[in-house]
mmCIF file of the N, C-alpha and C atoms, coordinates in Angstrom:
data_MODEL
# 
_entry.id   MODEL 
# 
loop_
_atom_site.group_PDB 
_atom_site.id 
_atom_site.type_symbol 
_atom_site.label_atom_id 
_atom_site.label_alt_id 
_atom_site.label_comp_id 
_atom_site.label_asym_id 
_atom_site.label_entity_id 
_atom_site.label_seq_id 
_atom_site.pdbx_PDB_ins_code 
_atom_site.Cartn_x 
_atom_site.Cartn_y 
_atom_site.Cartn_z 
_atom_site.occupancy 
_atom_site.B_iso_or_equiv 
_atom_site.pdbx_formal_charge 
_atom_site.auth_seq_id 
_atom_site.auth_comp_id 
_atom_site.auth_asym_id 
_atom_site.auth_atom_id 
_atom_site.pdbx_PDB_model_num 
ATOM 1   N N  . UNK A 1 1  ? 0.889  -1.396  -0.153  1.00 0.00 ? 1  UNK A N  1 
ATOM 2   C CA . UNK A 1 1  ? -0.254 -0.272  -0.108  1.00 0.00 ? 1  UNK A CA 1 
ATOM 3   C C  . UNK A 1 1  ? 0.758  1.115   -0.159  1.00 0.00 ? 1  UNK A C  1 
ATOM 4   N N  . UNK A 1 2  ? 2.020  1.044   0.897   1.00 0.00 ? 2  UNK A N  1 
ATOM 5   C CA . UNK A 1 2  ? 2.950  2.274   0.104   1.00 0.00 ? 2  UNK A CA 1 
ATOM 6   C C  . UNK A 1 2  ? 3.161  3.461   -0.783  1.00 0.00 ? 2  UNK A C  1 
ATOM 7   N N  . UNK A 1 3  ? 3.640  2.492   -1.723  1.00 0.00 ? 3  UNK A N  1 
ATOM 8   C CA . UNK A 1 3  ? 3.568  2.802   -2.969  1.00 0.00 ? 3  UNK A CA 1 
ATOM 9   C C  . UNK A 1 3  ? 2.172  3.592   -3.751  1.00 0.00 ? 3  UNK A C  1 
ATOM 10  N N  . UNK A 1 4  ? 1.293  2.700   -3.066  1.00 0.00 ? 4  UNK A N  1 
ATOM 11  C CA . UNK A 1 4  ? -0.062 3.904   -4.084  1.00 0.00 ? 4  UNK A CA 1 
ATOM 12  C C  . UNK A 1 4  ? -0.737 4.809   -3.609  1.00 0.00 ? 4  UNK A C  1 
ATOM 13  N N  . UNK A 1 5  ? 0.262  4.726   -1.806  1.00 0.00 ? 5  UNK A N  1 
ATOM 14  C CA . UNK A 1 5  ? 0.166  6.224   -1.279  1.00 0.00 ? 5  UNK A CA 1 
ATOM 15  C C  . UNK A 1 5  ? 1.216  6.736   -1.843  1.00 0.00 ? 5  UNK A C  1 
ATOM 16  N N  . UNK A 1 6  ? 2.246  6.762   -1.859  1.00 0.00 ? 6  UNK A N  1 
ATOM 17  C CA . UNK A 1 6  ? 3.354  7.710   -2.670  1.00 0.00 ? 6  UNK A CA 1 
ATOM 18  C C  . UNK A 1 6  ? 2.828  8.486   -3.540  1.00 0.00 ? 6  UNK A C  1 
ATOM 19  N N  . UNK A 1 7  ? 2.588  7.545   -4.696  1.00 0.00 ? 7  UNK A N  1 
ATOM 20  C CA . UNK A 1 7  ? 1.537  8.421   -5.711  1.00 0.00 ? 7  UNK A CA 1 
ATOM 21  C C  . UNK A 1 7  ? 0.299  8.917   -5.749  1.00 0.00 ? 7  UNK A C  1 
ATOM 22  N N  . UNK A 1 8  ? -0.509 8.732   -4.862  1.00 0.00 ? 8  UNK A N  1 
ATOM 23  C CA . UNK A 1 8  ? -1.347 9.783   -4.554  1.00 0.00 ? 8  UNK A CA 1 
ATOM 24  C C  . UNK A 1 8  ? -0.965 11.189  -3.814  1.00 0.00 ? 8  UNK A C  1 
ATOM 25  N N  . UNK A 1 9  ? -0.249 10.921  -3.177  1.00 0.00 ? 9  UNK A N  1 
ATOM 26  C CA . UNK A 1 9  ? 0.149  12.641  -2.153  1.00 0.00 ? 9  UNK A CA 1 
ATOM 27  C C  . UNK A 1 9  ? 1.303  13.143  -3.040  1.00 0.00 ? 9  UNK A C  1 
ATOM 28  N N  . UNK A 1 10 ? 1.917  12.836  -4.384  1.00 0.00 ? 10 UNK A N  1 
ATOM 29  C CA . UNK A 1 10 ? 2.751  12.523  -5.218  1.00 0.00 ? 10 UNK A CA 1 
ATOM 30  C C  . UNK A 1 10 ? 4.000  13.070  -5.291  1.00 0.00 ? 10 UNK A C  1 
ATOM 31  N N  . UNK A 1 11 ? 4.450  12.075  -3.880  1.00 0.00 ? 11 UNK A N  1 
ATOM 32  C CA . UNK A 1 11 ? 5.353  11.652  -3.318  1.00 0.00 ? 11 UNK A CA 1 
ATOM 33  C C  . UNK A 1 11 ? 6.594  11.091  -4.109  1.00 0.00 ? 11 UNK A C  1 
ATOM 34  N N  . UNK A 1 12 ? 5.563  9.915   -4.539  1.00 0.00 ? 12 UNK A N  1 
ATOM 35  C CA . UNK A 1 12 ? 6.623  9.017   -5.023  1.00 0.00 ? 12 UNK A CA 1 
ATOM 36  C C  . UNK A 1 12 ? 8.381  9.550   -6.133  1.00 0.00 ? 12 UNK A C  1 
ATOM 37  N N  . UNK A 1 13 ? 8.616  8.289   -6.770  1.00 0.00 ? 13 UNK A N  1 
ATOM 38  C CA . UNK A 1 13 ? 10.413 8.893   -7.194  1.00 0.00 ? 13 UNK A CA 1 
ATOM 39  C C  . UNK A 1 13 ? 10.725 6.828   -7.595  1.00 0.00 ? 13 UNK A C  1 
ATOM 40  N N  . UNK A 1 14 ? 11.728 7.329   -8.437  1.00 0.00 ? 14 UNK A N  1 
ATOM 41  C CA . UNK A 1 14 ? 12.610 6.109   -8.853  1.00 0.00 ? 14 UNK A CA 1 
ATOM 42  C C  . UNK A 1 14 ? 12.942 6.021   -7.792  1.00 0.00 ? 14 UNK A C  1 
ATOM 43  N N  . UNK A 1 15 ? 13.149 6.404   -6.875  1.00 0.00 ? 15 UNK A N  1 
ATOM 44  C CA . UNK A 1 15 ? 14.882 6.142   -5.992  1.00 0.00 ? 15 UNK A CA 1 
ATOM 45  C C  . UNK A 1 15 ? 14.068 5.437   -4.247  1.00 0.00 ? 15 UNK A C  1 
ATOM 46  N N  . UNK A 1 16 ? 12.379 5.835   -4.420  1.00 0.00 ? 16 UNK A N  1 
ATOM 47  C CA . UNK A 1 16 ? 11.611 5.567   -3.699  1.00 0.00 ? 16 UNK A CA 1 
ATOM 48  C C  . UNK A 1 16 ? 10.882 4.040   -4.212  1.00 0.00 ? 16 UNK A C  1 
ATOM 49  N N  . UNK A 1 17 ? 10.576 3.732   -4.801  1.00 0.00 ? 17 UNK A N  1 
ATOM 50  C CA . UNK A 1 17 ? 10.234 2.199   -5.865  1.00 0.00 ? 17 UNK A CA 1 
ATOM 51  C C  . UNK A 1 17 ? 11.126 1.780   -5.805  1.00 0.00 ? 17 UNK A C  1 
ATOM 52  N N  . UNK A 1 18 ? 12.764 1.391   -5.827  1.00 0.00 ? 18 UNK A N  1 
ATOM 53  C CA . UNK A 1 18 ? 14.038 1.015   -5.519  1.00 0.00 ? 18 UNK A CA 1 
ATOM 54  C C  . UNK A 1 18 ? 14.435 0.699   -4.525  1.00 0.00 ? 18 UNK A C  1 
ATOM 55  N N  . UNK A 1 19 ? 14.190 1.641   -3.206  1.00 0.00 ? 19 UNK A N  1 
ATOM 56  C CA . UNK A 1 19 ? 13.703 1.479   -1.989  1.00 0.00 ? 19 UNK A CA 1 
ATOM 57  C C  . UNK A 1 19 ? 13.102 0.313   -1.108  1.00 0.00 ? 19 UNK A C  1 
ATOM 58  N N  . UNK A 1 20 ? 12.050 0.649   -1.971  1.00 0.00 ? 20 UNK A N  1 
ATOM 59  C CA . UNK A 1 20 ? 10.891 -0.168  -1.337  1.00 0.00 ? 20 UNK A CA 1 
ATOM 60  C C  . UNK A 1 20 ? 10.751 -1.712  -1.988  1.00 0.00 ? 20 UNK A C  1 
ATOM 61  N N  . UNK A 1 21 ? 11.014 -1.696  -3.472  1.00 0.00 ? 21 UNK A N  1 
ATOM 62  C CA . UNK A 1 21 ? 11.061 -3.249  -3.864  1.00 0.00 ? 21 UNK A CA 1 
ATOM 63  C C  . UNK A 1 21 ? 11.993 -3.890  -3.490  1.00 0.00 ? 21 UNK A C  1 
ATOM 64  N N  . UNK A 1 22 ? 13.420 -3.000  -2.883  1.00 0.00 ? 22 UNK A N  1 
ATOM 65  C CA . UNK A 1 22 ? 14.716 -3.710  -2.179  1.00 0.00 ? 22 UNK A CA 1 
ATOM 66  C C  . UNK A 1 22 ? 14.336 -4.192  -0.875  1.00 0.00 ? 22 UNK A C  1 
ATOM 67  N N  . UNK A 1 23 ? 13.552 -3.029  0.290   1.00 0.00 ? 23 UNK A N  1 
ATOM 68  C CA . UNK A 1 23 ? 12.942 -3.561  0.983   1.00 0.00 ? 23 UNK A CA 1 
ATOM 69  C C  . UNK A 1 23 ? 12.221 -4.776  1.223   1.00 0.00 ? 23 UNK A C  1 
ATOM 70  N N  . UNK A 1 24 ? 11.258 -4.847  0.304   1.00 0.00 ? 24 UNK A N  1 
ATOM 71  C CA . UNK A 1 24 ? 10.455 -5.837  0.050   1.00 0.00 ? 24 UNK A CA 1 
ATOM 72  C C  . UNK A 1 24 ? 10.667 -7.074  0.049   1.00 0.00 ? 24 UNK A C  1 
ATOM 73  N N  . UNK A 1 25 ? 12.281 -7.303  -0.859  1.00 0.00 ? 25 UNK A N  1 
ATOM 74  C CA . UNK A 1 25 ? 12.389 -8.544  -0.603  1.00 0.00 ? 25 UNK A CA 1 
ATOM 75  C C  . UNK A 1 25 ? 13.584 -9.098  0.063   1.00 0.00 ? 25 UNK A C  1 
ATOM 76  N N  . UNK A 1 26 ? 14.001 -7.769  0.742   1.00 0.00 ? 26 UNK A N  1 
ATOM 77  C CA . UNK A 1 26 ? 14.897 -8.615  2.043   1.00 0.00 ? 26 UNK A CA 1 
ATOM 78  C C  . UNK A 1 26 ? 13.221 -8.733  2.906   1.00 0.00 ? 26 UNK A C  1 
ATOM 79  N N  . UNK A 1 27 ? 12.723 -8.955  3.361   1.00 0.00 ? 27 UNK A N  1 
ATOM 80  C CA . UNK A 1 27 ? 12.012 -9.025  4.273   1.00 0.00 ? 27 UNK A CA 1 
ATOM 81  C C  . UNK A 1 27 ? 11.291 -10.238 4.140   1.00 0.00 ? 27 UNK A C  1 
ATOM 82  N N  . UNK A 1 28 ? 11.254 -10.769 2.090   1.00 0.00 ? 28 UNK A N  1 
ATOM 83  C CA . UNK A 1 28 ? 10.916 -11.641 1.588   1.00 0.00 ? 28 UNK A CA 1 
ATOM 84  C C  . UNK A 1 28 ? 11.819 -12.764 2.055   1.00 0.00 ? 28 UNK A C  1 
ATOM 85  N N  . UNK A 1 29 ? 13.326 -12.194 1.977   1.00 0.00 ? 29 UNK A N  1 
ATOM 86  C CA . UNK A 1 29 ? 14.187 -13.601 2.247   1.00 0.00 ? 29 UNK A CA 1 
ATOM 87  C C  . UNK A 1 29 ? 13.651 -14.304 3.242   1.00 0.00 ? 29 UNK A C  1 
ATOM 88  N N  . UNK A 1 30 ? 14.147 -12.737 5.021   1.00 0.00 ? 30 UNK A N  1 
ATOM 89  C CA . UNK A 1 30 ? 14.008 -13.036 5.818   1.00 0.00 ? 30 UNK A CA 1 
ATOM 90  C C  . UNK A 1 30 ? 12.376 -13.591 6.291   1.00 0.00 ? 30 UNK A C  1 
ATOM 91  N N  . UNK A 1 31 ? 11.817 -13.722 5.808   1.00 0.00 ? 31 UNK A N  1 
ATOM 92  C CA . UNK A 1 31 ? 10.299 -14.602 6.214   1.00 0.00 ? 31 UNK A CA 1 
ATOM 93  C C  . UNK A 1 31 ? 10.568 -16.480 5.118   1.00 0.00 ? 31 UNK A C  1 
ATOM 94  N N  . UNK A 1 32 ? 10.569 -16.059 4.728   1.00 0.00 ? 32 UNK A N  1 
ATOM 95  C CA . UNK A 1 32 ? 10.729 -17.232 4.268   1.00 0.00 ? 32 UNK A CA 1 
ATOM 96  C C  . UNK A 1 32 ? 12.525 -17.983 4.286   1.00 0.00 ? 32 UNK A C  1 
ATOM 97  N N  . UNK A 1 33 ? 12.835 -17.568 5.328   1.00 0.00 ? 33 UNK A N  1 
ATOM 98  C CA . UNK A 1 33 ? 14.462 -18.268 5.755   1.00 0.00 ? 33 UNK A CA 1 
ATOM 99  C C  . UNK A 1 33 ? 13.647 -18.557 6.984   1.00 0.00 ? 33 UNK A C  1 
ATOM 100 N N  . UNK A 1 34 ? 12.781 -17.959 7.538   1.00 0.00 ? 34 UNK A N  1 
ATOM 101 C CA . UNK A 1 34 ? 12.804 -18.323 9.104   1.00 0.00 ? 34 UNK A CA 1 
ATOM 102 C C  . UNK A 1 34 ? 11.333 -19.204 8.695   1.00 0.00 ? 34 UNK A C  1 
ATOM 103 N N  . UNK A 1 35 ? 10.557 -19.369 7.970   1.00 0.00 ? 35 UNK A N  1 
ATOM 104 C CA . UNK A 1 35 ? 9.898  -20.536 7.273   1.00 0.00 ? 35 UNK A CA 1 
ATOM 105 C C  . UNK A 1 35 ? 10.862 -22.013 7.182   1.00 0.00 ? 35 UNK A C  1 
ATOM 106 N N  . UNK A 1 36 ? 12.049 -22.119 6.180   1.00 0.00 ? 36 UNK A N  1 
ATOM 107 C CA . UNK A 1 36 ? 12.428 -22.504 6.192   1.00 0.00 ? 36 UNK A CA 1 
ATOM 108 C C  . UNK A 1 36 ? 12.994 -23.439 7.094   1.00 0.00 ? 36 UNK A C  1 
ATOM 109 N N  . UNK A 1 37 ? 14.128 -22.881 8.201   1.00 0.00 ? 37 UNK A N  1 
ATOM 110 C CA . UNK A 1 37 ? 14.665 -22.981 9.271   1.00 0.00 ? 37 UNK A CA 1 
ATOM 111 C C  . UNK A 1 37 ? 13.021 -24.297 10.291  1.00 0.00 ? 37 UNK A C  1 
ATOM 112 N N  . UNK A 1 38 ? 11.973 -23.401 10.375  1.00 0.00 ? 38 UNK A N  1 
ATOM 113 C CA . UNK A 1 38 ? 11.047 -24.115 11.214  1.00 0.00 ? 38 UNK A CA 1 
ATOM 114 C C  . UNK A 1 38 ? 10.502 -24.908 10.020  1.00 0.00 ? 38 UNK A C  1 
ATOM 115 N N  . UNK A 1 39 ? 10.533 -25.253 9.427   1.00 0.00 ? 39 UNK A N  1 
ATOM 116 C CA . UNK A 1 39 ? 10.024 -26.806 8.305   1.00 0.00 ? 39 UNK A CA 1 
ATOM 117 C C  . UNK A 1 39 ? 11.735 -28.175 8.619   1.00 0.00 ? 39 UNK A C  1 
ATOM 118 N N  . UNK A 1 40 ? 12.623 -27.411 8.639   1.00 0.00 ? 40 UNK A N  1 
ATOM 119 C CA . UNK A 1 40 ? 13.536 -27.848 8.893   1.00 0.00 ? 40 UNK A CA 1 
ATOM 120 C C  . UNK A 1 40 ? 14.662 -28.558 6.826   1.00 0.00 ? 40 UNK A C  1 
ATOM 121 N N  . UNK A 1 41 ? 14.730 -27.407 5.963   1.00 0.00 ? 41 UNK A N  1 
ATOM 122 C CA . UNK A 1 41 ? 14.614 -27.709 4.762   1.00 0.00 ? 41 UNK A CA 1 
ATOM 123 C C  . UNK A 1 41 ? 15.550 -28.490 4.679   1.00 0.00 ? 41 UNK A C  1 
ATOM 124 N N  . UNK A 1 42 ? 16.562 -27.292 5.455   1.00 0.00 ? 42 UNK A N  1 
ATOM 125 C CA . UNK A 1 42 ? 17.573 -27.931 4.989   1.00 0.00 ? 42 UNK A CA 1 
ATOM 126 C C  . UNK A 1 42 ? 18.857 -27.215 3.742   1.00 0.00 ? 42 UNK A C  1 
ATOM 127 N N  . UNK A 1 43 ? 19.360 -27.515 3.033   1.00 0.00 ? 43 UNK A N  1 
ATOM 128 C CA . UNK A 1 43 ? 20.276 -26.651 1.973   1.00 0.00 ? 43 UNK A CA 1 
ATOM 129 C C  . UNK A 1 43 ? 18.897 -25.968 0.971   1.00 0.00 ? 43 UNK A C  1 
ATOM 130 N N  . UNK A 1 44 ? 17.980 -26.730 1.229   1.00 0.00 ? 44 UNK A N  1 
ATOM 131 C CA . UNK A 1 44 ? 16.723 -26.503 0.154   1.00 0.00 ? 44 UNK A CA 1 
ATOM 132 C C  . UNK A 1 44 ? 16.079 -25.438 0.678   1.00 0.00 ? 44 UNK A C  1 
ATOM 133 N N  . UNK A 1 45 ? 15.729 -25.187 1.462   1.00 0.00 ? 45 UNK A N  1 
ATOM 134 C CA . UNK A 1 45 ? 15.350 -23.898 2.358   1.00 0.00 ? 45 UNK A CA 1 
ATOM 135 C C  . UNK A 1 45 ? 16.138 -22.495 1.702   1.00 0.00 ? 45 UNK A C  1 
ATOM 136 N N  . UNK A 1 46 ? 17.562 -22.725 0.985   1.00 0.00 ? 46 UNK A N  1 
ATOM 137 C CA . UNK A 1 46 ? 18.127 -22.070 0.695   1.00 0.00 ? 46 UNK A CA 1 
ATOM 138 C C  . UNK A 1 46 ? 18.182 -21.054 -0.894  1.00 0.00 ? 46 UNK A C  1 
ATOM 139 N N  . UNK A 1 47 ? 17.887 -22.955 -1.855  1.00 0.00 ? 47 UNK A N  1 
ATOM 140 C CA . UNK A 1 47 ? 17.207 -22.429 -2.341  1.00 0.00 ? 47 UNK A CA 1 
ATOM 141 C C  . UNK A 1 47 ? 16.010 -20.999 -2.625  1.00 0.00 ? 47 UNK A C  1 
ATOM 142 N N  . UNK A 1 48 ? 14.865 -21.563 -2.346  1.00 0.00 ? 48 UNK A N  1 
ATOM 143 C CA . UNK A 1 48 ? 13.957 -21.256 -1.834  1.00 0.00 ? 48 UNK A CA 1 
ATOM 144 C C  . UNK A 1 48 ? 13.836 -19.812 -1.454  1.00 0.00 ? 48 UNK A C  1 
ATOM 145 N N  . UNK A 1 49 ? 14.928 -19.029 -0.599  1.00 0.00 ? 49 UNK A N  1 
ATOM 146 C CA . UNK A 1 49 ? 15.471 -17.815 0.024   1.00 0.00 ? 49 UNK A CA 1 
ATOM 147 C C  . UNK A 1 49 ? 15.212 -16.989 -1.533  1.00 0.00 ? 49 UNK A C  1 
ATOM 148 N N  . UNK A 1 50 ? 16.846 -17.639 -1.768  1.00 0.00 ? 50 UNK A N  1 
ATOM 149 C CA . UNK A 1 50 ? 17.116 -17.321 -3.212  1.00 0.00 ? 50 UNK A CA 1 
ATOM 150 C C  . UNK A 1 50 ? 16.232 -16.936 -4.469  1.00 0.00 ? 50 UNK A C  1 
ATOM 151 N N  . UNK A 1 51 ? 14.954 -17.506 -4.475  1.00 0.00 ? 51 UNK A N  1 
ATOM 152 C CA . UNK A 1 51 ? 13.778 -17.864 -5.291  1.00 0.00 ? 51 UNK A CA 1 
ATOM 153 C C  . UNK A 1 51 ? 13.251 -16.486 -5.579  1.00 0.00 ? 51 UNK A C  1 
ATOM 154 N N  . UNK A 1 52 ? 13.082 -16.594 -3.971  1.00 0.00 ? 52 UNK A N  1 
ATOM 155 C CA . UNK A 1 52 ? 11.753 -15.194 -3.600  1.00 0.00 ? 52 UNK A CA 1 
ATOM 156 C C  . UNK A 1 52 ? 12.180 -13.539 -3.877  1.00 0.00 ? 52 UNK A C  1 
ATOM 157 N N  . UNK A 1 53 ? 13.813 -13.620 -3.171  1.00 0.00 ? 53 UNK A N  1 
ATOM 158 C CA . UNK A 1 53 ? 14.391 -12.651 -3.788  1.00 0.00 ? 53 UNK A CA 1 
ATOM 159 C C  . UNK A 1 53 ? 14.212 -12.327 -5.108  1.00 0.00 ? 53 UNK A C  1 
ATOM 160 N N  . UNK A 1 54 ? 14.891 -12.916 -6.246  1.00 0.00 ? 54 UNK A N  1 
ATOM 161 C CA . UNK A 1 54 ? 15.614 -12.303 -6.831  1.00 0.00 ? 54 UNK A CA 1 
ATOM 162 C C  . UNK A 1 54 ? 13.537 -12.424 -7.732  1.00 0.00 ? 54 UNK A C  1 
ATOM 163 N N  . UNK A 1 55 ? 12.472 -12.670 -7.853  1.00 0.00 ? 55 UNK A N  1 
ATOM 164 C CA . UNK A 1 55 ? 11.863 -12.177 -8.382  1.00 0.00 ? 55 UNK A CA 1 
ATOM 165 C C  . UNK A 1 55 ? 11.406 -10.733 -7.901  1.00 0.00 ? 55 UNK A C  1 
ATOM 166 N N  . UNK A 1 56 ? 11.446 -10.198 -6.808  1.00 0.00 ? 56 UNK A N  1 
ATOM 167 C CA . UNK A 1 56 ? 11.316 -8.790  -6.743  1.00 0.00 ? 56 UNK A CA 1 
ATOM 168 C C  . UNK A 1 56 ? 12.390 -8.095  -7.536  1.00 0.00 ? 56 UNK A C  1 
ATOM 169 N N  . UNK A 1 57 ? 14.211 -8.378  -7.404  1.00 0.00 ? 57 UNK A N  1 
ATOM 170 C CA . UNK A 1 57 ? 15.098 -7.945  -8.319  1.00 0.00 ? 57 UNK A CA 1 
ATOM 171 C C  . UNK A 1 57 ? 14.653 -7.546  -9.747  1.00 0.00 ? 57 UNK A C  1 
ATOM 172 N N  . UNK A 1 58 ? 13.746 -8.663  -9.853  1.00 0.00 ? 58 UNK A N  1 
ATOM 173 C CA . UNK A 1 58 ? 13.666 -9.567  -11.780 1.00 0.00 ? 58 UNK A CA 1 
ATOM 174 C C  . UNK A 1 58 ? 12.674 -8.513  -11.783 1.00 0.00 ? 58 UNK A C  1 
ATOM 175 N N  . UNK A 1 59 ? 11.488 -8.426  -11.626 1.00 0.00 ? 59 UNK A N  1 
ATOM 176 C CA . UNK A 1 59 ? 10.432 -7.551  -11.254 1.00 0.00 ? 59 UNK A CA 1 
ATOM 177 C C  . UNK A 1 59 ? 11.039 -5.820  -11.637 1.00 0.00 ? 59 UNK A C  1 
ATOM 178 N N  . UNK A 1 60 ? 11.825 -6.066  -10.259 1.00 0.00 ? 60 UNK A N  1 
ATOM 179 C CA . UNK A 1 60 ? 11.960 -4.095  -10.568 1.00 0.00 ? 60 UNK A CA 1 
ATOM 180 C C  . UNK A 1 60 ? 13.321 -3.757  -11.579 1.00 0.00 ? 60 UNK A C  1 
ATOM 181 N N  . UNK A 1 61 ? 13.910 -4.280  -12.211 1.00 0.00 ? 61 UNK A N  1 
ATOM 182 C CA . UNK A 1 61 ? 15.093 -4.811  -13.323 1.00 0.00 ? 61 UNK A CA 1 
ATOM 183 C C  . UNK A 1 61 ? 13.804 -4.266  -14.732 1.00 0.00 ? 61 UNK A C  1 
ATOM 184 N N  . UNK A 1 62 ? 12.291 -5.186  -15.073 1.00 0.00 ? 62 UNK A N  1 
ATOM 185 C CA . UNK A 1 62 ? 11.861 -4.810  -15.979 1.00 0.00 ? 62 UNK A CA 1 
ATOM 186 C C  . UNK A 1 62 ? 10.993 -3.858  -15.973 1.00 0.00 ? 62 UNK A C  1 
ATOM 187 N N  . UNK A 1 63 ? 10.564 -3.418  -14.694 1.00 0.00 ? 63 UNK A N  1 
ATOM 188 C CA . UNK A 1 63 ? 10.186 -2.115  -14.871 1.00 0.00 ? 63 UNK A CA 1 
ATOM 189 C C  . UNK A 1 63 ? 11.145 -1.012  -15.111 1.00 0.00 ? 63 UNK A C  1 
ATOM 190 N N  . UNK A 1 64 ? 11.942 -0.790  -14.876 1.00 0.00 ? 64 UNK A N  1 
ATOM 191 C CA . UNK A 1 64 ? 12.753 -0.107  -15.230 1.00 0.00 ? 64 UNK A CA 1 
ATOM 192 C C  . UNK A 1 64 ? 13.038 0.747   -16.117 1.00 0.00 ? 64 UNK A C  1 
ATOM 193 N N  . UNK A 1 65 ? 13.359 -0.990  -16.506 1.00 0.00 ? 65 UNK A N  1 
ATOM 194 C CA . UNK A 1 65 ? 13.990 -1.279  -18.708 1.00 0.00 ? 65 UNK A CA 1 
ATOM 195 C C  . UNK A 1 65 ? 12.689 -1.346  -19.148 1.00 0.00 ? 65 UNK A C  1 
ATOM 196 N N  . UNK A 1 66 ? 11.171 -1.395  -19.078 1.00 0.00 ? 66 UNK A N  1 
ATOM 197 C CA . UNK A 1 66 ? 10.579 -1.312  -20.130 1.00 0.00 ? 66 UNK A CA 1 
ATOM 198 C C  . UNK A 1 66 ? 9.652  -0.250  -19.368 1.00 0.00 ? 66 UNK A C  1 
ATOM 199 N N  . UNK A 1 67 ? 9.881  0.394   -18.680 1.00 0.00 ? 67 UNK A N  1 
ATOM 200 C CA . UNK A 1 67 ? 8.521  0.873   -18.454 1.00 0.00 ? 67 UNK A CA 1 
ATOM 201 C C  . UNK A 1 67 ? 7.419  1.077   -17.878 1.00 0.00 ? 67 UNK A C  1 
ATOM 202 N N  . UNK A 1 68 ? 7.251  -0.522  -17.656 1.00 0.00 ? 68 UNK A N  1 
ATOM 203 C CA . UNK A 1 68 ? 6.057  -0.537  -16.954 1.00 0.00 ? 68 UNK A CA 1 
ATOM 204 C C  . UNK A 1 68 ? 5.765  -2.505  -16.667 1.00 0.00 ? 68 UNK A C  1 
ATOM 205 N N  . UNK A 1 69 ? 5.672  -2.262  -15.470 1.00 0.00 ? 69 UNK A N  1 
ATOM 206 C CA . UNK A 1 69 ? 5.610  -4.092  -14.672 1.00 0.00 ? 69 UNK A CA 1 
ATOM 207 C C  . UNK A 1 69 ? 4.178  -4.696  -15.391 1.00 0.00 ? 69 UNK A C  1 
ATOM 208 N N  . UNK A 1 70 ? 4.691  -5.458  -16.784 1.00 0.00 ? 70 UNK A N  1 
ATOM 209 C CA . UNK A 1 70 ? 3.097  -6.296  -16.983 1.00 0.00 ? 70 UNK A CA 1 
ATOM 210 C C  . UNK A 1 70 ? 3.761  -7.804  -16.349 1.00 0.00 ? 70 UNK A C  1 
ATOM 211 N N  . UNK A 1 71 ? 2.799  -7.946  -15.953 1.00 0.00 ? 71 UNK A N  1 
ATOM 212 C CA . UNK A 1 71 ? 2.497  -9.066  -14.694 1.00 0.00 ? 71 UNK A CA 1 
ATOM 213 C C  . UNK A 1 71 ? 1.321  -10.102 -14.877 1.00 0.00 ? 71 UNK A C  1 
ATOM 214 N N  . UNK A 1 72 ? 0.706  -11.194 -15.183 1.00 0.00 ? 72 UNK A N  1 
ATOM 215 C CA . UNK A 1 72 ? 0.200  -11.896 -14.888 1.00 0.00 ? 72 UNK A CA 1 
ATOM 216 C C  . UNK A 1 72 ? -1.151 -11.880 -14.013 1.00 0.00 ? 72 UNK A C  1 
ATOM 217 N N  . UNK A 1 73 ? -2.248 -12.449 -14.402 1.00 0.00 ? 73 UNK A N  1 
ATOM 218 C CA . UNK A 1 73 ? -3.145 -12.055 -13.338 1.00 0.00 ? 73 UNK A CA 1 
ATOM 219 C C  . UNK A 1 73 ? -2.915 -13.021 -12.173 1.00 0.00 ? 73 UNK A C  1 
ATOM 220 N N  . UNK A 1 74 ? -3.063 -12.644 -10.919 1.00 0.00 ? 74 UNK A N  1 
ATOM 221 C CA . UNK A 1 74 ? -2.868 -12.957 -9.594  1.00 0.00 ? 74 UNK A CA 1 
ATOM 222 C C  . UNK A 1 74 ? -1.536 -13.420 -8.852  1.00 0.00 ? 74 UNK A C  1 
ATOM 223 N N  . UNK A 1 75 ? -0.393 -12.061 -9.439  1.00 0.00 ? 75 UNK A N  1 
ATOM 224 C CA . UNK A 1 75 ? 0.675  -11.941 -9.546  1.00 0.00 ? 75 UNK A CA 1 
ATOM 225 C C  . UNK A 1 75 ? 0.725  -11.646 -7.761  1.00 0.00 ? 75 UNK A C  1 
ATOM 226 N N  . UNK A 1 76 ? 1.705  -11.912 -7.193  1.00 0.00 ? 76 UNK A N  1 
ATOM 227 C CA . UNK A 1 76 ? 1.549  -11.354 -5.561  1.00 0.00 ? 76 UNK A CA 1 
ATOM 228 C C  . UNK A 1 76 ? 2.763  -9.986  -4.967  1.00 0.00 ? 76 UNK A C  1 
ATOM 229 N N  . UNK A 1 77 ? 3.616  -10.000 -6.736  1.00 0.00 ? 77 UNK A N  1 
ATOM 230 C CA . UNK A 1 77 ? 4.289  -8.454  -6.246  1.00 0.00 ? 77 UNK A CA 1 
ATOM 231 C C  . UNK A 1 77 ? 4.019  -7.322  -7.162  1.00 0.00 ? 77 UNK A C  1 
ATOM 232 N N  . UNK A 1 78 ? 2.822  -7.379  -7.401  1.00 0.00 ? 78 UNK A N  1 
ATOM 233 C CA . UNK A 1 78 ? 2.050  -5.954  -7.549  1.00 0.00 ? 78 UNK A CA 1 
ATOM 234 C C  . UNK A 1 78 ? 1.453  -5.903  -6.328  1.00 0.00 ? 78 UNK A C  1 
ATOM 235 N N  . UNK A 1 79 ? 2.044  -4.072  -6.391  1.00 0.00 ? 79 UNK A N  1 
ATOM 236 C CA . UNK A 1 79 ? 1.100  -3.125  -5.238  1.00 0.00 ? 79 UNK A CA 1 
ATOM 237 C C  . UNK A 1 79 ? -0.739 -3.971  -5.047  1.00 0.00 ? 79 UNK A C  1 
# 
């Protein structure tokens, strides 16, 4: 919701978007790591952490270079 609020109030910037996506990727990585430790996944859990963080970074790069974020229906990365 923070990105929508920033656009609504006119306070959005490319740096803010990059910071927001970076913080979201970090927190998702920590949450997936905690879940992997809770379920005792071992080294396989690191694969899920890396994959979940890469989703955010790849989508941020796509939005930067293509000028928009074009995702299929039901994708959780959008606001």
